[in-house]
N, C-alpha and C positions, 0 to 999 in steps of 0.2 A: 626805741625798743625793737630790736630785730625780730623778736618772737611774735610781735603784732603786725609787722609790716604786711600791708595789703589785706589785712583781715577786714571783713565787712563792718564789724563793730567799730574798729579804729577809723575806717574811712567815714562812717556815719558821724562819729564824734567830731572829726575834723570839719566836715560839712556843717554841722551844727554850730561850730565855732566861727563859721564864716569863711573858711579857707577854700580855695580851689584845691583839687586833689588830683595828683598824677598817680595812676594805678597801673600795674603790670598785668597784662591779660594774655591768656593762652587759649586757643581753640583746640579742643581735643578731637581725635578722629571720629568719635561718636557724635560730634556736634555740640557737646557740652562746653561752656565757657568756664574758665577758672582764673583766679587771681593768684599771683605769687611772683616773687622776684626772680629766683633762679630756677624755679619749677612750678608747675601747676599745684597749688596747695588748697585753695578755698573755692569750692563751686560757687558760681554766680549766675546771674541771669541778664538778659538784654535789658529787662526792666530796671534792674539795679544800676546798670551802667548808664542808663538814660535818665534816671530819676532826678538828676540835678544837672543843670547846664554847667556846673562847676567841676564836673568829672572829666578829666582828660586821660584817655587810655593809651598806654604804651604797648603796642602790639609786639609781642615777643617773637613772632614768626611771620613770614609772608602770608601764610594761610590765615592767620589770625587777623592781620591787617585787612585782607580781602573780606573776611566775615564782618568785621566791625564797620567797614565802609558800606557793605550791603545793608547793614542794620541802621545806617545813618547815625553812628555813634562817633563823637569827637575823638579822633585818634591820630597817632603817628607811629612811625617805626624808624629806628636809627641804630647805628653802632657807634662809631666815633666820627661821624660826619661833622664838618664845621657847623652845619645847620641843616634842618629839614623843615618842610612845611607840614603843619597839622592839617587835618581834613577841613578845618575852618579857616585856614589861611594864616595861622600864627607861625612865626619863624622861631622854631625850637632850636636854641643856640648852645652848642657845646661849651663847657667851661673855658673861659679865657679867650674866646673868639669874639670878633667884632660884633657889636650890638647895634640895632636900629630902634626906632620908636615902635616898631611892630615886632620886636624880638621878645622871647621869653629867655631870660638869663638863667641858665641851668647851673646849679651848684656853685655859685660864686665863691663859697667858702673853700673850695678846692684850690683857688688861686690866692685868696687873702682871707684869713680868718677874722679880720677886723671888718665887721659889717658896715661901719661908717665909711669905708673906702670902696664899697661896692658901687658899680655903675648902675644907677637907678633910672637912667634916661631910656627906659624900655617899657614894653607893654606889661611885663610882670617878672617875678622872680620865683624860680622853683628851687627850694632849698630845704635842707634839714633844719635850718635855723630861722624860718620865716617868722616865728613868734618874736624874734628880736627886732623885727621891723614893723613899722606901722605906716599905712598909706600917707598920713600927714608928714611923717618924717622923711619918707623916701620919694614920694610922688609916684611910686609904682605899686600896683596891687601885688599881693604875695600869693604864690601858688604853693600848695603843699604837695609833698611827694609821698611818704607813707610811714614815717616814724614820729608820731606825735605823742609826746608825753602828756599825761592827764593834766598837768599844770599849764599846758599850752605854751611852753617856752620855746618850742621848736616846731617846725613844719614837718610835712610828710615827704618821704622819698620813696619812689617806686622801684 
């Protein structure tokens, strides 16, 4: 549901369902932090971003990345790099690029919509469809991005 993407209530729901959550974060000139995919939409706090070790923040600007690092919040920033390291050493890997045991496979459905064909020999999977996977079936934990339907059939995408 694009209308709920990055909303604090939606993020909280995903965390309560046991998902890791990737959220988009913007640092504003006045110091306020906001969530939102294409623009700052929902005001948030450092405490909210830190409240669960399962929140991974996608810093949308270099200034935001710097701020999140200063606050010791798990974060990363990227455009279309093959991969980048998160602040906790995870390899955040662009769709279709080579994976390792320490990689997060991002949006594998962009390459193949059949989740049975996804490479699960990785640290985790960040997908709009994480609800279609289970750790026993895949061997990899699932990460949520920010579009989680109430029925839990999909993950979150930031």
